[in-house]
N, C-alpha and C positions, 0 to 999 in steps of 0.2 A: 507265753513265748521265749523260745529260744536263739539267739544268735550264734551265729556259727559265721566267722571269715575263712575266706578261703585265698588261695591264691592257684589261678590255673597257669601250666606251663606253655610253654613254645611246642607249635602243632596243635595246641586242645582243638576239638571245634567248642567254641562257646555253648551252645544248645546243649549238648550231646552231654558235655561233662556237665553243665549243671541237675542237668536230667538223669543223670550215674550218679549225682551226690546225694540227689531227693532219696533217691532208689539202697543207697546206702547207709544213707539212716532213717531208712524205714521211715520216709515221713509221710502224708497222704495230704500234706498245703504247707506251701511256702512263699515266702515274699520275697523277692531280688530285695533289696534297703537301696543299693549304691554299688555302681560299679563304675571303675576306670580299666586304664589298660592301654595295648597296642594291637590291632587287626594289621594280618598281609593280606586283605583285598576281605570284601564283606557280602555276603547277600541280605538285601534289606526291601524290605515288601513295601512301597510308598503307599501313602494315604489313598485306596479308592482301586489303586494297581490290582490284578488279578494274580498275578506271578513276581516275584523279588525281580531285583533287578540287580547285577554285578558288578562291583566296586575293584578296582583294581589296585594294587601300589599299598603302599603302609599309610595306617590310619592311628588314630587314636581315637580311643571311646572316652568321649566327651561324658556321656549318660548310658547308665543303662540300669532300668526299672522294668519287675512284673511278677505274675505268679507264677507259680510251679504247681504241678498237678500229675499225678501217677498218668493221668489219660492224655496229658498233654500240656507245652507252658507254652505264656504268652508273656513273649518280652519285647520292651520298646527299648530302642537304642539309636542314641546321636555319635557320628564320628567324624574327625575332621582327616582332610590330607594337607600334603605339606605345603599348601597355599592358601590354608584356613580356611578352604571350603565347606560347610558343614552339610549333613545328609542325616535324616532320621526318618524311623519307622518301625516296621515288623522288624525285628533280627530271625532270619531264617538262618537253616543251618544252612554252613560254610563261610561264617566265622570263625576265620581261624588264627588264632592267640597269635603274636610276630613273638615279643620278649615275654608278658606278664599280662593276667588281667586279673584284679584285686575285688574282690565278689564280697559282699555282705549278705547274709542270708538271715532272713528271719524263720524261723522254724515252727509251724504252729501245731504242738502233737493236740490241740482241743478240737480239732479241726479235719474236716475232709474236704477236699477244695474234688471237682470233677468239671470236665465238659459236656454239655447236655445241647442238644439242638434248640434256639429258639425261633418260633415259628413268626414274633416281631422281626426280627434281625436276619434272621434264614441263616444265619452263622451259629458253630459252636460255641456257646459262652458258657463262664463262668458261673458253674454254681457251687454255694457252700453250705456245709453242714456241718452243725456242732454234733461232736462224737456226744455220746452217753458219757455218764462218771464212771468211774470205775469203785465199786463200792464192795467193799473186803469185809 
């Protein structure tokens, strides 16, 4: 495992920025270990909901965790507004960084993650495969 601390900038879309970092690192598997920061609005898909909901205004990222793969990311987020109300669920595209997002990634060079349809759930679920060892 190799850790990679990141600071995302104002205006960055959280999901797109993390997917871009994964591609730049030529990585096939990573986990978000931790994330904090601020957003100016978010799109979060709540449990059991078919589509994301839009949250407007300034928000603080309380937690961010998930898996990253070239075939798609699975991120969970919790955010709070200025009154301390908290929402959480799947982070969808549209979570835009307000001032900063500080994220710690764990890159897993020995693994390849993919998303594949699972008959039991009906969703594209994480599939983990260990990469063959390089033998020189």
